[in-house]
N, C-alpha and C positions, 0 to 999 in steps of 0.2 A: 503493500500500500505506499505510494507517492505523496504523503502529507506536506502540505505547505507552510499550513498555519494550523495554530490551534489556540484555541481559548477554554475557557471554564467549562461551557457546556456544548462547543462545538470543535469536532477537525475539519477541514481543509483541503482536499486532497483531489487529484489528478483524476478525470473522468477516467471510469471502466467500460467494457463494453456490457458488461452483467447490471449497468446503472439504468439502464433502457427504459425498464418499468418506472422504475422509480420518478424518472425525469418525465413519465405521463401526465404525474400530478400535478406539475408546476409546468414545464415548457409546450407539452400537449392538451393542455384543461384552458378553454376558452375563456373561464372567467378569470383565473389568474391571468393570463394573459393580454387580457382586454386593452388596459390601456397600452398593449406594448406589438399592435401590429398583428395580433390575434395569435391563434394556437399553434404552433408547428406543427404536421401533421406526423402520426404517429410513425408512419413508415420513413419518416425521416431524419426521425433523432437517433440514429443509430450513427449517423454520417455527421450532426451536429456534435456528437461525444467523441467521434476520432478526431475531428478537427480542433477542437480544443483539446485535444491530447496530444495532434500535432504542435500546438501551436506553442505548447509548453514546452515541449521538447527542443523546437527550434529556437523559441524566441524567451524562453525563461521566467513566461506568465502568458496568463490566460485565463478564462472560465473556466471555476472551479465546483465540485461536486461540496456540497457541504451536508456533512454527516450530525446527526445528534446522537452524541457519546453516549445517553442512557438507553436508546433504541437501537444505535447501529444503522439507521436508516438513512437513506439520503433524502433531506427534506427540504435542497434547492439547490439553487447555482449564485456564485458570488465570483467576482473577478473582474478580469479588462479584457474587453476586445481591443483587439491591434491591430488598426487598421493598416497605415502605411508605414508609420516609426513608432520604435517603443519610448522615445522622448514623450511623446503625449499617447496617452492612451484613455477611455472610455470604461469609467467602473460602472458594470451592472447587477442584480442582484433579482431575483426571482423565487419566490418560495409556495409550498405548496399550501393550500389553505388551510390545512391540521396547523400548520407551522405560525398563522399569524397571530397575529398578539400577542409573542412571548418574548420579544425582543431579538429575534433572532438574526434578522435583517441586518439592525445596527449592530449589534456582536460581528456578524460575521462582513458585514463592507467595512467596518473598524479596522479588523484583521489584516483585510485586502490591503487597507493605506498602508497598515506597518508593514507587510510585506512589502509594496511596492516602494513605500523610502530605502528598502535595503539593497535594490533592485539598481544596479551601475548606470543604468541609461533614463529611468523614466526622470522625466524634469515637470511633466504637468500631467493633473488628472483631471478630468472633465467628466459630467455627467448634466442627466436629463430626466425630465418626468412627465409624463400628462398633467396638465393643470390638473386636473380632476383627481388625481393621485396623490392626496395632501398627506397621508402614512409617508410616501416615497419622500416629498421634499423636507419633511421633518427630519427625518434618516437625514439627511446629506448635509442640512444644516447642524445638526445633533455634533456629527462626525466633524466635524471643520472645513466644508467645504463654504465658500464665498460665491453668492448670487451675483452673476453679472447680467443680469436683463432676458429678455424673451429672445429667443432664437428659432427660425424656420429650420425643422429636422423634415425631408424627403422621405426617409423611411418610416415615420408616422404620419406625413402629409398634414403637419399641422406645427403653431408657435408652443414651444414648451418653456419653462423656466429653463435655464443656465446655470451651471455652476463650476467652478472651477476649484483645484488645489495645487498651488506651487510647490512644486519640492524643492527648486533650486535655492 
C-alpha cells in the first residue's frame, strides 16, 4: 500500500485497481458529483484510477484514495490535478455521501496541502467550487486558501469562486 499522507482518522494512498467499487460511491454517484460536471460512468472509473496512479508515478503527486482508518474503506478522493506543470496544481476532493459531515474533506485537503508543501516543484495551488457548494468553499477558507474572485471554468461551464495558495 503506497500511503502518501496520514491523519488521525484517514490515510491517503495511491489508487489501486480494486478501488473501483468504492469509487462508484463518490465519482460514480450523480448526487455527489452534481456540482462537478456529473458522475463518471462506472465503466470509465478503472481508467480514471489508472490515470491517477500513473500521474503519481511520473510526477510525484496526484489525486489519492482517502481511506477511513476505522473501517479500512475508501470513502473519497483528494489530491491534485496536474494539468500542464507541477508548479501550479489544482486541489480537488470528493467524498461518498456516507462520509459527509464528518470533517473528512477538511482533514484530507489539509493533508494534501501539507504533502504539496514538501514537493520540490509545487509553487501554487488553486481550487474552485460551484457557488452553491457552500461546504466546499468553507473548507478552502478553513485550510488557508485565499479567495481571488470569480473565474470562468470551461469544464463546468460557469463562473465559480476561485481560490489560491502560494507556497513559494
